[in-house]
Each structure stands twice: as C-alpha cells, then as structure tokens.
Gaussian input, Z-matrix of N, CA and C with variables (Angstrom, degrees):
# hf/3-21g

backbone

0 1
 N
 C     1     B1
 C     2     B2     1     A1
 N     3     B3     2     A2     1     D1
 C     4     B4     3     A3     2     D2
 C     5     B5     4     A4     3     D3
 N     6     B6     5     A5     4     D4
 C     7     B7     6     A6     5     D5
 C     8     B8     7     A7     6     D6
 N     9     B9     8     A8     7     D7
 C    10    B10     9     A9     8     D8
 C    11    B11    10    A10     9     D9
 N    12    B12    11    A11    10    D10
 C    13    B13    12    A12    11    D11
 C    14    B14    13    A13    12    D12
 N    15    B15    14    A14    13    D13
 C    16    B16    15    A15    14    D14
 C    17    B17    16    A16    15    D15
 N    18    B18    17    A17    16    D16
 C    19    B19    18    A18    17    D17
 C    20    B20    19    A19    18    D18
 N    21    B21    20    A20    19    D19
 C    22    B22    21    A21    20    D20
 C    23    B23    22    A22    21    D21
 N    24    B24    23    A23    22    D22
 C    25    B25    24    A24    23    D23
 C    26    B26    25    A25    24    D24
 N    27    B27    26    A26    25    D25
 C    28    B28    27    A27    26    D26
 C    29    B29    28    A28    27    D27
 N    30    B30    29    A29    28    D28
 C    31    B31    30    A30    29    D29
 C    32    B32    31    A31    30    D30
 N    33    B33    32    A32    31    D31
 C    34    B34    33    A33    32    D32
 C    35    B35    34    A34    33    D33
 N    36    B36    35    A35    34    D34
 C    37    B37    36    A36    35    D35
 C    38    B38    37    A37    36    D36
 N    39    B39    38    A38    37    D37
 C    40    B40    39    A39    38    D38
 C    41    B41    40    A40    39    D39
 N    42    B42    41    A41    40    D40
 C    43    B43    42    A42    41    D41
 C    44    B44    43    A43    42    D42
 N    45    B45    44    A44    43    D43
 C    46    B46    45    A45    44    D44
 C    47    B47    46    A46    45    D45
 N    48    B48    47    A47    46    D46
 C    49    B49    48    A48    47    D47
 C    50    B50    49    A49    48    D48
 N    51    B51    50    A50    49    D49
 C    52    B52    51    A51    50    D50
 C    53    B53    52    A52    51    D51
 N    54    B54    53    A53    52    D52
 C    55    B55    54    A54    53    D53
 C    56    B56    55    A55    54    D54
 N    57    B57    56    A56    55    D55
 C    58    B58    57    A57    56    D56
 C    59    B59    58    A58    57    D57
 N    60    B60    59    A59    58    D58
 C    61    B61    60    A60    59    D59
 C    62    B62    61    A61    60    D60
 N    63    B63    62    A62    61    D61
 C    64    B64    63    A63    62    D62
 C    65    B65    64    A64    63    D63
 N    66    B66    65    A65    64    D64
 C    67    B67    66    A66    65    D65
 C    68    B68    67    A67    66    D66
 N    69    B69    68    A68    67    D67
 C    70    B70    69    A69    68    D68
 C    71    B71    70    A70    69    D69
 N    72    B72    71    A71    70    D70
 C    73    B73    72    A72    71    D71
 C    74    B74    73    A73    72    D72
 N    75    B75    74    A74    73    D73
 C    76    B76    75    A75    74    D74
 C    77    B77    76    A76    75    D75
 N    78    B78    77    A77    76    D76
 C    79    B79    78    A78    77    D77
 C    80    B80    79    A79    78    D78
 N    81    B81    80    A80    79    D79
 C    82    B82    81    A81    80    D80
 C    83    B83    82    A82    81    D81
 N    84    B84    83    A83    82    D82
 C    85    B85    84    A84    83    D83
 C    86    B86    85    A85    84    D84
 N    87    B87    86    A86    85    D85
 C    88    B88    87    A87    86    D86
 C    89    B89    88    A88    87    D87
 N    90    B90    89    A89    88    D88
 C    91    B91    90    A90    89    D89
 C    92    B92    91    A91    90    D90
 N    93    B93    92    A92    91    D91
 C    94    B94    93    A93    92    D92
 C    95    B95    94    A94    93    D93
 N    96    B96    95    A95    94    D94
 C    97    B97    96    A96    95    D95
 C    98    B98    97    A97    96    D96
 N    99    B99    98    A98    97    D97
 C   100   B100    99    A99    98    D98
 C   101   B101   100   A100    99    D99
 N   102   B102   101   A101   100   D100
 C   103   B103   102   A102   101   D101
 C   104   B104   103   A103   102   D102
 N   105   B105   104   A104   103   D103
 C   106   B106   105   A105   104   D104
 C   107   B107   106   A106   105   D105
 N   108   B108   107   A107   106   D106
 C   109   B109   108   A108   107   D107
 C   110   B110   109   A109   108   D108
 N   111   B111   110   A110   109   D109
 C   112   B112   111   A111   110   D110
 C   113   B113   112   A112   111   D111
 N   114   B114   113   A113   112   D112
 C   115   B115   114   A114   113   D113
 C   116   B116   115   A115   114   D114
 N   117   B117   116   A116   115   D115
 C   118   B118   117   A117   116   D116
 C   119   B119   118   A118   117   D117
 N   120   B120   119   A119   118   D118
 C   121   B121   120   A120   119   D119
 C   122   B122   121   A121   120   D120
 N   123   B123   122   A122   121   D121
 C   124   B124   123   A123   122   D122
 C   125   B125   124   A124   123   D123
 N   126   B126   125   A125   124   D124
 C   127   B127   126   A126   125   D125
 C   128   B128   127   A127   126   D126
 N   129   B129   128   A128   127   D127
 C   130   B130   129   A129   128   D128
 C   131   B131   130   A130   129   D129
 N   132   B132   131   A131   130   D130
 C   133   B133   132   A132   131   D131
 C   134   B134   133   A133   132   D132
 N   135   B135   134   A134   133   D133
 C   136   B136   135   A135   134   D134
 C   137   B137   136   A136   135   D135
 N   138   B138   137   A137   136   D136
 C   139   B139   138   A138   137   D137
 C   140   B140   139   A139   138   D138
 N   141   B141   140   A140   139   D139
 C   142   B142   141   A141   140   D140
 C   143   B143   142   A142   141   D141
 N   144   B144   143   A143   142   D142
 C   145   B145   144   A144   143   D143
 C   146   B146   145   A145   144   D144
 N   147   B147   146   A146   145   D145
 C   148   B148   147   A147   146   D146
 C   149   B149   148   A148   147   D147
 N   150   B150   149   A149   148   D148
 C   151   B151   150   A150   149   D149
 C   152   B152   151   A151   150   D150
 N   153   B153   152   A152   151   D151
 C   154   B154   153   A153   152   D152
 C   155   B155   154   A154   153   D153
 N   156   B156   155   A155   154   D154
 C   157   B157   156   A156   155   D155
 C   158   B158   157   A157   156   D156
 N   159   B159   158   A158   157   D157
 C   160   B160   159   A159   158   D158
 C   161   B161   160   A160   159   D159
 N   162   B162   161   A161   160   D160
 C   163   B163   162   A162   161   D161
 C   164   B164   163   A163   162   D162
 N   165   B165   164   A164   163   D163
 C   166   B166   165   A165   164   D164
 C   167   B167   166   A166   165   D165
 N   168   B168   167   A167   166   D166
 C   169   B169   168   A168   167   D167
 C   170   B170   169   A169   168   D168
 N   171   B171   170   A170   169   D169
 C   172   B172   171   A171   170   D170
 C   173   B173   172   A172   171   D171
 N   174   B174   173   A173   172   D172
 C   175   B175   174   A174   173   D173
 C   176   B176   175   A175   174   D174
 N   177   B177   176   A176   175   D175
 C   178   B178   177   A177   176   D176
 C   179   B179   178   A178   177   D177
 N   180   B180   179   A179   178   D178
 C   181   B181   180   A180   179   D179
 C   182   B182   181   A181   180   D180
 N   183   B183   182   A182   181   D181
 C   184   B184   183   A183   182   D182
 C   185   B185   184   A184   183   D183
 N   186   B186   185   A185   184   D184
 C   187   B187   186   A186   185   D185
 C   188   B188   187   A187   186   D186
 N   189   B189   188   A188   187   D187
 C   190   B190   189   A189   188   D188
 C   191   B191   190   A190   189   D189
 N   192   B192   191   A191   190   D190
 C   193   B193   192   A192   191   D191
 C   194   B194   193   A193   192   D192
 N   195   B195   194   A194   193   D193
 C   196   B196   195   A195   194   D194
 C   197   B197   196   A196   195   D195
 N   198   B198   197   A197   196   D196
 C   199   B199   198   A198   197   D197
 C   200   B200   199   A199   198   D198
 N   201   B201   200   A200   199   D199
 C   202   B202   201   A201   200   D200
 C   203   B203   202   A202   201   D201
 N   204   B204   203   A203   202   D202
 C   205   B205   204   A204   203   D203
 C   206   B206   205   A205   204   D204
 N   207   B207   206   A206   205   D205
 C   208   B208   207   A207   206   D206
 C   209   B209   208   A208   207   D207
 N   210   B210   209   A209   208   D208
 C   211   B211   210   A210   209   D209
 C   212   B212   211   A211   210   D210
 N   213   B213   212   A212   211   D211
 C   214   B214   213   A213   212   D212
 C   215   B215   214   A214   213   D213
 N   216   B216   215   A215   214   D214
 C   217   B217   216   A216   215   D215
 C   218   B218   217   A217   216   D216
 N   219   B219   218   A218   217   D217
 C   220   B220   219   A219   218   D218
 C   221   B221   220   A220   219   D219
 N   222   B222   221   A221   220   D220
 C   223   B223   222   A222   221   D221
 C   224   B224   223   A223   222   D222
 N   225   B225   224   A224   223   D223
 C   226   B226   225   A225   224   D224
 C   227   B227   226   A226   225   D225
 N   228   B228   227   A227   226   D226
 C   229   B229   228   A228   227   D227
 C   230   B230   229   A229   228   D228
 N   231   B231   230   A230   229   D229
 C   232   B232   231   A231   230   D230
 C   233   B233   232   A232   231   D231
 N   234   B234   233   A233   232   D232
 C   235   B235   234   A234   233   D233
 C   236   B236   235   A235   234   D234
 N   237   B237   236   A236   235   D235
 C   238   B238   237   A237   236   D236
 C   239   B239   238   A238   237   D237
 N   240   B240   239   A239   238   D238
 C   241   B241   240   A240   239   D239
 C   242   B242   241   A241   240   D240
 N   243   B243   242   A242   241   D241
 C   244   B244   243   A243   242   D242
 C   245   B245   244   A244   243   D243
 N   246   B246   245   A245   244   D244
 C   247   B247   246   A246   245   D245
 C   248   B248   247   A247   246   D246
 N   249   B249   248   A248   247   D247
 C   250   B250   249   A249   248   D248
 C   251   B251   250   A250   249   D249
 N   252   B252   251   A251   250   D250
 C   253   B253   252   A252   251   D251
 C   254   B254   253   A253   252   D252
 N   255   B255   254   A254   253   D253
 C   256   B256   255   A255   254   D254
 C   257   B257   256   A256   255   D255
 N   258   B258   257   A257   256   D256
 C   259   B259   258   A258   257   D257
 C   260   B260   259   A259   258   D258
 N   261   B261   260   A260   259   D259
 C   262   B262   261   A261   260   D260
 C   263   B263   262   A262   261   D261

   B1=1.4159
   B2=1.4759
   B3=1.3193
   B4=1.3835
   B5=1.5086
   B6=1.3325
   B7=1.5223
   B8=1.5772
   B9=1.3330
   B10=1.3276
   B11=1.5252
   B12=1.3330
   B13=1.4491
   B14=1.5537
   B15=1.4384
   B16=1.5176
   B17=1.4936
   B18=1.3978
   B19=1.4211
   B20=1.5309
   B21=1.3428
   B22=1.4391
   B23=1.5233
   B24=1.3439
   B25=1.4381
   B26=1.5016
   B27=1.3092
   B28=1.5219
   B29=1.5709
   B30=1.2748
   B31=1.4885
   B32=1.4769
   B33=1.3314
   B34=1.5285
   B35=1.5260
   B36=1.2468
   B37=1.4283
   B38=1.4832
   B39=1.2818
   B40=1.3788
   B41=1.5671
   B42=1.3557
   B43=1.4924
   B44=1.4712
   B45=1.3510
   B46=1.5192
   B47=1.5725
   B48=1.1792
   B49=1.4902
   B50=1.5226
   B51=1.4437
   B52=1.4363
   B53=1.5143
   B54=1.2629
   B55=1.5111
   B56=1.5659
   B57=1.2512
   B58=1.4656
   B59=1.4625
   B60=1.2857
   B61=1.5233
   B62=1.4434
   B63=1.2145
   B64=1.5384
   B65=1.5056
   B66=1.2624
   B67=1.4771
   B68=1.4339
   B69=1.3964
   B70=1.4643
   B71=1.4780
   B72=1.3417
   B73=1.4644
   B74=1.5728
   B75=1.3457
   B76=1.4389
   B77=1.5259
   B78=1.3394
   B79=1.4396
   B80=1.6184
   B81=1.3730
   B82=1.4337
   B83=1.5671
   B84=1.3373
   B85=1.4662
   B86=1.5597
   B87=1.2650
   B88=1.5118
   B89=1.5650
   B90=1.2752
   B91=1.3859
   B92=1.5977
   B93=1.2896
   B94=1.4764
   B95=1.4852
   B96=1.2965
   B97=1.4679
   B98=1.4469
   B99=1.2435
   B100=1.4788
   B101=1.4374
   B102=1.4003
   B103=1.4312
   B104=1.4592
   B105=1.2877
   B106=1.5240
   B107=1.4881
   B108=1.3335
   B109=1.5766
   B110=1.4953
   B111=1.3857
   B112=1.4526
   B113=1.4679
   B114=1.4228
   B115=1.4421
   B116=1.5212
   B117=1.3553
   B118=1.5111
   B119=1.5322
   B120=1.3430
   B121=1.4631
   B122=1.5202
   B123=1.3557
   B124=1.4524
   B125=1.4707
   B126=1.3513
   B127=1.4389
   B128=1.4858
   B129=1.2564
   B130=1.5107
   B131=1.4777
   B132=1.3933
   B133=1.4679
   B134=1.5411
   B135=1.2619
   B136=1.4260
   B137=1.6286
   B138=1.3399
   B139=1.5325
   B140=1.4081
   B141=1.3714
   B142=1.4721
   B143=1.5901
   B144=1.3931
   B145=1.4570
   B146=1.5464
   B147=1.2581
   B148=1.4834
   B149=1.5354
   B150=1.3756
   B151=1.4976
   B152=1.5405
   B153=1.3600
   B154=1.5186
   B155=1.4383
   B156=1.3275
   B157=1.5178
   B158=1.5822
   B159=1.2368
   B160=1.4991
   B161=1.4667
   B162=1.3134
   B163=1.4931
   B164=1.5616
   B165=1.3037
   B166=1.5416
   B167=1.5965
   B168=1.2340
   B169=1.5295
   B170=1.4873
   B171=1.3559
   B172=1.5018
   B173=1.5445
   B174=1.2049
   B175=1.4816
   B176=1.5182
   B177=1.3725
   B178=1.3688
   B179=1.5641
   B180=1.3583
   B181=1.4244
   B182=1.5178
   B183=1.3015
   B184=1.5415
   B185=1.5119
   B186=1.2491
   B187=1.4604
   B188=1.5131
   B189=1.3331
   B190=1.4419
   B191=1.5299
   B192=1.3085
   B193=1.4955
   B194=1.5017
   B195=1.3085
   B196=1.5247
   B197=1.5992
   B198=1.3383
   B199=1.4679
   B200=1.5154
   B201=1.3686
   B202=1.4412
   B203=1.4752
   B204=1.3473
   B205=1.5068
   B206=1.4996
   B207=1.2986
   B208=1.5119
   B209=1.5066
   B210=1.3056
   B211=1.4918
   B212=1.4980
   B213=1.3005
   B214=1.5269
   B215=1.4902
   B216=1.3516
   B217=1.4705
   B218=1.4857
   B219=1.4120
   B220=1.3584
   B221=1.5963
   B222=1.3070
   B223=1.4370
   B224=1.5849
   B225=1.4730
   B226=1.3938
   B227=1.5557
   B228=1.3154
   B229=1.5433
   B230=1.5288
   B231=1.4265
   B232=1.3711
   B233=1.4760
   B234=1.3098
   B235=1.4077
   B236=1.5414
   B237=1.3367
   B238=1.4520
   B239=1.5244
   B240=1.3358
   B241=1.4122
   B242=1.5362
   B243=1.3819
   B244=1.5152
   B245=1.6044
   B246=1.2909
   B247=1.4574
   B248=1.6572
   B249=1.3154
   B250=1.4684
   B251=1.5012
   B252=1.3536
   B253=1.4971
   B254=1.4710
   B255=1.2518
   B256=1.5343
   B257=1.4847
   B258=1.2930
   B259=1.4452
   B260=1.4774
   B261=1.3132
   B262=1.4577
   B263=1.6115
   A1=110.42
   A2=121.10
   A3=119.84
   A4=111.62
   A5=115.68
   A6=119.74
   A7=108.59
   A8=117.18
   A9=124.70
   A10=112.98
   A11=118.13
   A12=124.98
   A13=107.42
   A14=113.95
   A15=119.51
   A16=111.62
   A17=114.56
   A18=117.87
   A19=114.31
   A20=116.35
   A21=122.15
   A22=112.37
   A23=114.44
   A24=122.37
   A25=111.16
   A26=117.37
   A27=118.16
   A28=105.71
   A29=119.16
   A30=122.63
   A31=111.06
   A32=115.89
   A33=126.04
   A34=98.83
   A35=123.58
   A36=121.97
   A37=117.16
   A38=119.12
   A39=124.99
   A40=115.26
   A41=119.38
   A42=124.35
   A43=105.64
   A44=110.01
   A45=121.56
   A46=108.52
   A47=119.73
   A48=123.16
   A49=110.46
   A50=111.79
   A51=113.44
   A52=116.78
   A53=116.45
   A54=119.06
   A55=112.11
   A56=119.40
   A57=125.67
   A58=113.22
   A59=118.97
   A60=120.09
   A61=109.67
   A62=126.64
   A63=123.12
   A64=112.34
   A65=120.68
   A66=115.14
   A67=115.38
   A68=120.14
   A69=121.14
   A70=114.39
   A71=115.34
   A72=120.56
   A73=111.85
   A74=117.09
   A75=117.59
   A76=110.68
   A77=114.37
   A78=118.98
   A79=107.11
   A80=116.94
   A81=121.05
   A82=108.24
   A83=116.55
   A84=121.79
   A85=115.80
   A86=114.81
   A87=119.14
   A88=105.95
   A89=122.80
   A90=125.95
   A91=109.23
   A92=120.30
   A93=126.25
   A94=109.50
   A95=121.44
   A96=119.53
   A97=110.21
   A98=124.54
   A99=126.66
   A100=112.20
   A101=114.10
   A102=119.28
   A103=110.89
   A104=120.20
   A105=125.90
   A106=113.19
   A107=111.13
   A108=114.17
   A109=109.50
   A110=115.57
   A111=116.55
   A112=116.55
   A113=115.92
   A114=119.23
   A115=116.82
   A116=109.69
   A117=119.34
   A118=110.74
   A119=117.37
   A120=126.77
   A121=109.86
   A122=113.89
   A123=119.88
   A124=113.62
   A125=118.18
   A126=118.34
   A127=111.43
   A128=117.18
   A129=118.44
   A130=113.15
   A131=120.48
   A132=127.57
   A133=104.07
   A134=115.94
   A135=121.91
   A136=114.15
   A137=114.91
   A138=115.10
   A139=112.58
   A140=121.19
   A141=126.13
   A142=115.61
   A143=111.48
   A144=114.54
   A145=109.07
   A146=120.15
   A147=121.32
   A148=107.19
   A149=117.49
   A150=120.28
   A151=108.56
   A152=118.14
   A153=118.01
   A154=111.60
   A155=119.78
   A156=124.79
   A157=106.10
   A158=118.63
   A159=120.26
   A160=106.38
   A161=123.70
   A162=124.11
   A163=107.50
   A164=116.84
   A165=117.30
   A166=107.89
   A167=114.28
   A168=118.01
   A169=109.53
   A170=115.55
   A171=120.68
   A172=113.01
   A173=114.20
   A174=119.09
   A175=108.63
   A176=118.19
   A177=122.23
   A178=108.67
   A179=122.03
   A180=125.71
   A181=103.54
   A182=119.59
   A183=121.95
   A184=107.74
   A185=123.10
   A186=122.75
   A187=108.10
   A188=122.64
   A189=123.54
   A190=112.54
   A191=113.35
   A192=115.56
   A193=114.24
   A194=112.35
   A195=114.72
   A196=112.39
   A197=111.89
   A198=117.47
   A199=113.07
   A200=113.70
   A201=122.58
   A202=112.73
   A203=113.74
   A204=119.52
   A205=108.69
   A206=116.72
   A207=119.99
   A208=109.85
   A209=116.64
   A210=116.79
   A211=115.78
   A212=116.45
   A213=118.63
   A214=113.38
   A215=119.24
   A216=121.66
   A217=111.61
   A218=121.91
   A219=122.17
   A220=117.97
   A221=112.80
   A222=115.89
   A223=113.04
   A224=113.06
   A225=121.30
   A226=108.80
   A227=112.53
   A228=119.81
   A229=110.35
   A230=114.91
   A231=116.21
   A232=119.12
   A233=114.25
   A234=128.27
   A235=109.92
   A236=116.66
   A237=125.82
   A238=114.36
   A239=115.37
   A240=119.66
   A241=114.33
   A242=108.44
   A243=116.13
   A244=110.32
   A245=113.13
   A246=117.30
   A247=110.58
   A248=116.64
   A249=122.55
   A250=110.28
   A251=117.81
   A252=118.19
   A253=111.62
   A254=117.54
   A255=121.02
   A256=113.51
   A257=113.81
   A258=119.38
   A259=111.90
   A260=119.82
   A261=123.87
   A262=105.70
   D1=130.73
   D2=176.29
   D3=-79.45
   D4=135.97
   D5=-177.96
   D6=-78.18
   D7=157.95
   D8=-175.71
   D9=-67.23
   D10=-27.61
   D11=176.92
   D12=-65.37
   D13=-48.47
   D14=179.21
   D15=-60.08
   D16=-40.86
   D17=-178.17
   D18=-68.82
   D19=-37.05
   D20=176.14
   D21=-64.61
   D22=-37.37
   D23=173.84
   D24=-61.01
   D25=-47.08
   D26=-175.69
   D27=-70.31
   D28=-34.90
   D29=176.49
   D30=-58.44
   D31=-50.18
   D32=-172.78
   D33=-65.16
   D34=-43.93
   D35=-172.45
   D36=-71.09
   D37=-31.13
   D38=-172.18
   D39=-111.03
   D40=-11.23
   D41=-173.88
   D42=-74.13
   D43=138.47
   D44=178.34
   D45=-87.31
   D46=-24.98
   D47=171.79
   D48=-127.08
   D49=178.55
   D50=178.55
   D51=-68.58
   D52=-36.45
   D53=-179.44
   D54=-102.55
   D55=25.13
   D56=178.14
   D57=-75.98
   D58=99.39
   D59=173.04
   D60=-122.14
   D61=-1.79
   D62=-176.96
   D63=-121.77
   D64=-1.69
   D65=176.35
   D66=-60.01
   D67=154.94
   D68=-177.58
   D69=-52.54
   D70=-39.78
   D71=-176.29
   D72=-67.58
   D73=-36.35
   D74=176.10
   D75=-69.03
   D76=-42.36
   D77=-174.54
   D78=-63.98
   D79=-40.12
   D80=-177.72
   D81=-65.67
   D82=-40.47
   D83=172.81
   D84=-56.51
   D85=-48.73
   D86=-179.54
   D87=-67.99
   D88=-45.57
   D89=-179.24
   D90=-60.23
   D91=-37.08
   D92=174.75
   D93=-62.78
   D94=-47.51
   D95=179.08
   D96=-67.18
   D97=-35.24
   D98=178.03
   D99=-63.33
   D100=-41.84
   D101=-178.52
   D102=-70.28
   D103=-34.77
   D104=173.07
   D105=-59.13
   D106=-42.21
   D107=-177.81
   D108=-74.98
   D109=-40.19
   D110=178.15
   D111=-66.93
   D112=-33.60
   D113=173.07
   D114=-58.34
   D115=-43.39
   D116=176.70
   D117=-60.92
   D118=-39.38
   D119=175.62
   D120=-56.88
   D121=-52.83
   D122=-176.69
   D123=-64.09
   D124=-32.58
   D125=176.29
   D126=-62.83
   D127=-31.49
   D128=177.22
   D129=-83.27
   D130=-29.82
   D131=-167.84
   D132=-126.01
   D133=75.49
   D134=-174.93
   D135=-64.63
   D136=-19.64
   D137=-178.44
   D138=-107.69
   D139=16.13
   D140=167.29
   D141=-76.22
   D142=77.75
   D143=-169.29
   D144=-76.24
   D145=-19.76
   D146=178.52
   D147=-69.04
   D148=-43.39
   D149=178.01
   D150=-66.46
   D151=-39.26
   D152=179.44
   D153=-62.38
   D154=-34.37
   D155=177.40
   D156=-66.76
   D157=-45.07
   D158=-176.32
   D159=-71.60
   D160=-28.91
   D161=176.77
   D162=-68.83
   D163=-43.77
   D164=-178.41
   D165=-65.81
   D166=-33.71
   D167=-179.76
   D168=-63.82
   D169=-46.60
   D170=179.28
   D171=-66.95
   D172=-35.25
   D173=175.69
   D174=-61.98
   D175=-47.78
   D176=-175.07
   D177=-67.94
   D178=-33.71
   D179=-179.19
   D180=-69.35
   D181=-51.10
   D182=178.35
   D183=-54.03
   D184=-44.48
   D185=-174.81
   D186=-66.33
   D187=-40.55
   D188=175.76
   D189=-61.91
   D190=-43.38
   D191=178.06
   D192=-64.73
   D193=-40.11
   D194=176.27
   D195=-62.18
   D196=-38.53
   D197=176.84
   D198=-58.48
   D199=-50.33
   D200=175.55
   D201=-53.33
   D202=-43.94
   D203=-175.18
   D204=-72.06
   D205=-34.68
   D206=178.03
   D207=-66.04
   D208=-42.66
   D209=177.58
   D210=-69.28
   D211=-35.80
   D212=179.58
   D213=-77.65
   D214=-40.74
   D215=-174.41
   D216=-150.29
   D217=89.07
   D218=-171.43
   D219=-61.87
   D220=-31.73
   D221=-178.84
   D222=-70.28
   D223=-38.41
   D224=175.97
   D225=-61.18
   D226=-43.82
   D227=179.32
   D228=-55.16
   D229=-51.94
   D230=-179.93
   D231=-58.90
   D232=-40.94
   D233=-178.75
   D234=-62.30
   D235=-45.67
   D236=174.34
   D237=-61.43
   D238=-45.36
   D239=179.57
   D240=-62.71
   D241=-40.35
   D242=177.26
   D243=-66.97
   D244=-43.63
   D245=-173.32
   D246=-68.84
   D247=-32.21
   D248=179.43
   D249=-88.53
   D250=-18.15
   D251=-177.30
   D252=76.52
   D253=37.04
   D254=173.81
   D255=-94.19
   D256=158.80
   D257=171.52
   D258=-79.90
   D259=144.97
   D260=-177.43
   D261=-74.61

C-alpha cells in the first residue's frame, strides 16, 4: 500500500495546479507507484494470486489513462512517459 507521504510527493511532482489531484497525469503517477510496490510484493510472494489480479487491473487502468492522455495532448503524454520511465 502506498503511504500518504509518497502519494503527496507524486501529486506535488505531477500536478498542473495547486489543487490538482485528479488529472490523468497525477492518476498515472499514483498508479505507477502502486504498481511498483505491488510488483516488489509479488516477487517475494509468488502465490498471491489476488494481488496479481489487482496488479493486472491497475496496469490496465494506467494503460487506458495513458491512451486518453495521448489522444488529448501528445506532448504531455510524451513528457509524462519520459518522467516516469515508462515504455511507449
């Protein structure tokens, strides 16, 4: 589970305005941190299939948000992918 401090750091890093917590870029950033933590958990607990299903759902949601962002603003999409270190 992502801590509130890590979540606030991601929001502060990716927010376009002071109160921006729901933009696609912020949502992708939060999902990326959650995916990283869950991936580390699954490396230690290979048989946690419920967590694996949750991970796959998060990856799918992040993929949909990135697709939406790419359609709306291609430059912002490329900047976000580069900043988070994701593959295109």
